[in-house]
C-alpha positions, 0 to 999 in steps of 0.5 A: 256797057253804055246805059242805054245798052244795058237797058236794051239788054235787061229789057229782054229778061226784066219787064220794062229793064227794072224791078221796080216801075218806080225805078224808071227815071221819066226824064229819060224813060229809062232807069239809071243803072248803078254799080256802086255807092259809097257815102253820099255818092253813087256810080253808074255803069259807065263809071259817072259820079252822082252826089246823091240826093235821091237817097234810095227812095229816102232809105239811105238816112245814115248814107250808102255803106254807113261803117255802123250799118256794115259793121253790123251786117258783116256780124250777121253774116259770121252767125250764119243768118238763118231765117224762120227763127227767132234770136235775141236781136229782135227783141233788142230792136223792139225795145229800142223802138218802144223806147223812143217811138210814143205809140210802139208799147209792142212791135211786130216786124214786116218786110215792105210798106205795102205789106206792113200797111196791108196788116195794119188796116187788116188788123184794125178791121178784126180788132173793131169788127167794122170794115171801111178804112178812110184815107186821103187823097195824095197820101201813099201807103204802097200797092195794097188793094184797099189803100191804093186809091187817090194816090196822085190822080189828074185833075179830072180824077181828084176827089170827089172822084173815087180813082184807082191808083192802079189796075186790077183792084175789084170794084168791091173793095171801094165799098170798104174805102173812103177817101177825103182831102187832107187838111179839110177838117169840116169834111171830116168832121161830116164824114165820121158823124156820118160813117164813124160807126162803121170805120175801123181806122184812119190812116195817114201820112201825118206828114205828107212827104209824097205829095209835096211835104205837106204839113198838117194845119194847126190842130188838124192831127189833135182833132182827128185824134179826138175825133177818132177816139170818141167814134172807136176808130183806130188811128194809124199813123203811116210813118214808113217815109216819114220815120226818124226824118225830125227825131228818134220819137218819129213825126208823131213826137214831133207833132205831139200826137200819138196814134194807136198804130204806126208803121214805120220802114225805109230807114229803120235797118239803114237802107235794107228791108226792114218794116214794122207795125207798132202799136198800143199793147192792148191792140198788139195783144190781139196778134197770134199767138196772144190773139186771132190776128194773124201775121207770120212769114219765113223772112219776117225779122231776118237776122241781117236786117235786125242787126243793122236796125240795132246799129241804126237805132244806136246811131240815130239815138247819139245825143248830137245826132239829130242837132247836126243832122238837121242843121245840115238839112236847113243848110241845104234847104236854105242854100237852095232857095236862095240860089232859086231866088237869086236867079229868078228861078221858079222853083223852091224847096219845101223841107221839114226835117230830113226829107223835102219836095221841090216845087215848080212854076207859080206853086213855088210862089204859095206860101203854104201847101194845104193839100194834094189839090195844090200839089197837083199844079206842080209844073211837071214839065219844069220838074222833069227838065230840072231832074235830067239836067241835074243828072247832067251835072252830077246831081242824082235826083229821080223823078220822084215827089221827095229828096234829101240828103243823109248824115253822110253828107258833108259840108263840101258835099253841100257846097258842091251841090250848091255849085252844081245846081246854080249850074242847072239853074243857069243853064235851065234859065238859058232854055227855058222852053225845052220840047223834047218832053212832054207836058205832064198833067199828073204827078204820078210817076209809077 
């Protein structure tokens, strides 16, 4: 079947023809259905090949079908992969994480990012005896009810307006959640001075990949760490997306600031469903059966993703892994930015470590993004035109806020990306006033 035919078929049985709302490619108003993937490439149901710059919403840091991951999966299959049992591999993976991630004295495994941040917040509330959680605008923490506010609001719904990111959240939940703009130290200090005794946790993306790859300002995370400690507030780094992008110690090691807890995910099992809550021993010791904080589940720490996780950790802790991978990422970022500048196309890549954001329009001229207030000014019409045209030229870019290459992208892949992106830019420069897409006022892609 062709893409549109399959979309019509799937839509009879799947709401919107998808199993996840984020899989709709907004430049097409439907998903791209994939038949297979290998290394740096994906192949759609019509047989078209793409160089993948989306990499499974960032889960594919090691590429598609990485040999080390495949070998681990086959080993797990041969062992029968039962669920709801403990095995020797779970503790081994927890040890490997503990040896590299600064805050990870102890680890509990989970499945999705939404589940993981939900548990982390609940842990903080039960341990501190407080109810309020503070988060930041533009920082995405999955779709648990307590955190789904001000993810990507339209300009009229931005802070100080309190905007639910999804429908169906009881109004009563709002009293236990506070939202602030990122990188605004003055407002952070004011809020903690007034409400610090009521706040159980501060949760944030220490590197805000989900809204333009926005880095913390110098000293911001350090001061946040100091203030939370002074007020008895648990500091949670949501590294579901950011983990292992900059090194085996994750973003907390990259910036040299250690939280009380962190959440890991996406890449952790080489693309399989596995997440983790990590934290200081005195915090994690509150979890049952040691304490009274409940966290359980039949499918927690399944053998297949756990063994894939061991293979992932063994791969990324190899001595030269990050030197080679991050050098390739830098080559990709620098090369694309050179193409944009040479062709006078108003776009640039903002990249840190192994993930990046494409910025469009006047925002591409801004040297540094401070918070979501900057990112919302991205030219979304230009972005969707760019992503759609990239598909036409054999580059898979989703209508999302972050992209990147994998460790399986070769020099030849990068050279082909440069050639194809140049073709995309030349094509768009010839037709800068495309009229077949409505102008978007918000970056929301769900």
